[in-house]
C-alpha positions in Angstrom: 14.9 -7.8 -13.9 12.4 -6.2 -11.5 12.4 -4.2 -8.3 9.2 -5.3 -6.7 7.0 -3.1 -4.5 4.2 -4.9 -2.8 1.1 -2.7 -2.4 -1.6 -4.2 -0.1 -4.6 -3.2 2.0 -7.9 -1.6 1.0 -9.3 1.2 -1.0 -6.9 4.1 -0.3 -4.0 1.8 -1.4 -6.0 0.6 -4.4 -6.7 4.2 -5.2 -10.1 6.1 -5.0 -8.7 9.6 -5.5 -10.5 11.9 -7.8 -10.0 15.6 -8.7 -6.7 16.9 -10.1 -3.0 16.6 -9.0 -0.5 19.4 -9.3 1.9 16.9 -10.9 -0.2 14.3 -12.7 1.3 10.9 -13.0 2.8 10.3 -16.5 3.4 6.7 -17.8 7.0 5.6 -17.6 8.2 2.6 -19.5 10.2 1.5 -16.5 7.2 1.4 -14.1 4.7 -1.5 -14.4 1.8 -2.8 -12.4 0.0 -6.2 -12.1 -3.7 -7.0 -12.2 -5.1 -7.7 -8.8 -6.1 -11.3 -9.5 -4.6 -14.0 -11.8 -6.1 -15.1 -15.1 -7.3 -18.7 -15.5 -3.7 -19.8 -16.2 -2.6 -18.4 -12.8 -0.6 -15.5 -14.3 -0.9 -11.9 -13.2 -1.1 -9.7 -16.3 1.4 -6.8 -16.5 0.7 -3.3 -17.7 2.7 -0.1 -18.0 1.4 1.8 -14.9 -1.1 4.6 -15.6 -3.3 6.9 -13.6 -6.7 6.1 -15.0 -10.0 6.8 -13.3 -8.6 6.9 -9.8 -5.1 7.3 -8.6 -3.1 4.4 -7.2 -1.0 5.4 -4.2 1.9 3.2 -5.5 2.2 5.2 -8.7 3.6 8.2 -6.9 5.9 6.1 -4.7 7.2 4.5 -7.9 7.8 7.8 -9.6 9.8 9.1 -6.6 11.7 5.9 -6.5 12.7 6.1 -10.1 13.5 9.8 -9.9 15.8 9.2 -7.0 17.9 6.9 -9.2 17.2 3.7 -7.3 16.4 1.8 -10.5 19.6 0.3 -11.8 20.1 0.4 -15.6 18.1 -2.3 -17.3 15.8 -2.9 -14.3 12.1 -2.1 -14.1 9.9 -1.4 -11.1 6.8 -3.6 -10.8 4.0 -2.7 -8.4 2.4 -5.8 -7.1 -1.2 -4.6 -6.9 -2.8 -6.7 -4.1 -5.1 -4.1 -2.4 -8.9 -4.6 -2.5 -11.3 -1.9 -1.3 -13.5 -2.6 1.8 -11.5 -5.4 3.2 -9.8 -6.1 6.5 -8.8 -8.7 9.1 -12.1 -8.8 11.0 -14.1 -9.7 7.8 -11.7 -12.6 7.2 -9.9 -11.3 4.2 -6.3 -10.7 5.3 -5.6 -13.1 8.1 -3.3 -16.2 7.5 -5.2 -18.4 5.0 -7.8 -15.8 4.1 -8.4 -15.3 0.4 -6.6 -11.9 -0.1 -3.6 -13.0 2.1 -3.3 -16.1 -0.1 -3.6 -14.1 -3.3 -0.9 -11.7 -2.1 1.5 -14.6 -1.5 0.6 -16.2 -4.8 1.3 -12.9 -6.6 4.6 -12.6 -4.8 5.8 -16.1 -5.7 4.8 -15.5 -9.3 6.6 -12.1 -9.4 9.8 -13.5 -7.8 9.9 -16.2 -10.5 9.4 -13.8 -13.4 13.1 -13.3 -14.1 16.4 -13.8 -12.5 17.2 -11.0 -10.1 13.7 -10.0 -9.2 13.7 -8.6 -5.7 11.1 -7.4 -3.3 12.2 -3.9 -2.1 9.3 -2.7 0.1 5.9 -3.6 1.5 3.4 -0.7 1.3 0.3 -1.1 3.4 -2.7 1.2 3.8 -5.6 -0.5 5.6 -7.6 -0.4 8.8 -10.8 1.5 8.0 -12.8 -1.7 7.7 -11.4 -3.1 11.0 -12.2 0.2 12.7 -15.8 0.1 11.6 -16.0 -3.5 12.7 -14.8 -2.6 16.2 -11.2 -4.0 16.2 -9.2 -3.3 19.4 -5.5 -2.4 19.3 -4.0 -5.7 20.5 -6.0 -7.6 18.0 -5.0 -5.4 15.1 -1.3 -5.5 16.1 -1.4 -9.2 16.3 -2.9 -9.5 12.8 -0.7 -6.9 11.1 2.6 -8.1 12.6 1.7 -11.7 11.6 0.9 -10.5 8.0 4.2 -8.7 7.7 6.3 -11.5 9.2 4.7 -13.9 6.7 5.8 -11.7 3.8 9.3 -11.3 5.2 9.7 -15.0 5.7 8.3 -15.8 2.2 11.0 -13.7 0.5 13.7 -14.5 3.1 14.1 -10.8 3.8 13.8 -10.2 7.6 14.7 -6.5 7.1 12.2 -5.9 4.3 11.0 -2.2 4.7 7.4 -2.0 5.8 5.5 1.3 5.5 2.0 2.2 6.6 0.0 5.4 7.2 -2.9 7.0 9.1 -6.4 7.4 7.6 -7.9 10.5 6.0 -7.8 13.1 8.8 -11.4 14.3 8.0 -12.8 10.8 8.4 -10.7 10.1 11.5 -12.0 13.2 13.2 -15.6 12.2 12.4 -15.0 8.7 13.8 -12.6 9.2 16.7 -13.9 6.5 18.9 -13.5 3.6 16.5 -10.4 4.8 14.7 -8.3 5.5 17.8 -7.5 1.8 18.6 -6.5 1.0 15.0 -4.4 4.1 14.5 -2.6 3.3 17.8 -2.1 -0.2 16.6 -0.4 0.9 13.4 2.2 2.8 15.3 2.7 0.0 17.8 3.1 -2.5 14.9 5.8 -0.3 13.3 7.8 -0.3 16.6 7.3 -4.1 17.1 8.4 -5.0 13.6 11.5 -2.9 13.1 12.7 -1.8 9.7 9.4 0.0 9.4 8.0 3.5 9.3 4.6 5.2 10.0 3.6 8.0 7.7 1.5 11.0 8.8 -1.5 12.1 6.7 -1.7 15.5 8.3 -2.8 18.1 5.7 -3.9 15.7 3.1 -7.4 16.3 1.8 -10.3 13.9 1.3 -12.3 13.8 -2.0 -15.0 15.7 -0.2 -12.7 18.5 1.0 -11.1 18.8 -2.4 -14.2 18.9 -4.6 -17.2 18.4 -2.4 -18.4 15.0 -3.5 -19.3 13.8 0.1 -16.6 11.1 0.1 -14.8 11.7 3.4 -13.0 8.3 3.7 -10.8 8.5 0.6 -7.9 10.8 -0.2 -8.3 13.0 -3.2 -5.9 12.5 -6.1 -3.6 15.3 -4.9 -3.7 13.7 -1.4 -2.6 10.4 -2.8 0.2 11.9 -4.8 1.6 13.6 -1.7 1.0 10.4 0.4 2.9 8.3 -2.2 5.8 10.7 -1.9 5.7 10.6 1.9 5.8 6.8 1.7 8.9 7.1 -0.4 10.6 9.5 2.1 9.8 7.0 4.8 11.3 4.2 2.7 14.5 6.3 2.4 14.6 6.8 6.2 14.3 3.0 6.8 16.9 2.1 4.2 19.4 4.9 5.0 
């Protein structure tokens, strides 16, 4: 039996964090993750979750979830790994019927059928950099995001499914204020419109460039992702309290 955590969006959800973390993620036999795309039989392969080359934000959410005692005896947590770097609504990847939206729903149906008692517990989203760079306005982004979340909630018949999202890397935001402002405002507006949702601040979280000087200002470093995953979990607790 699985507690399912849907992780979708683009590269900061997928994980592009390098450098070190104060508390590195250690594999846990209770925490698993899927491949992003199905094999030729239509199945999504499962693996015990590990922090390999780059850190996946969901790992640190999952660790906090398990540490809080939310996994009942005999259950496992499965991260549904649907995020793909460099993708958005404006480039026709996440709107209804687009390839990644369809892949996400296919993955969700597959996971819910894995075993009796599989339940989707949360929808974690980190995305918007691509739409910002492509000039999305706030109303357009709100419409796209709320439609996406409503579709997931309807698919699993859970109208109160917790939805969590967050700001961009602060360094990149400050360097791109004009294009990021509409999308960041839209994320907050979407949370208010959806209900059973929370917005997570990224204040104080470093980019790869700030952490170890590699010139990458758009991605959180590994320690930043670790802290962000924990903030997502605290937001989840606030939504489900």
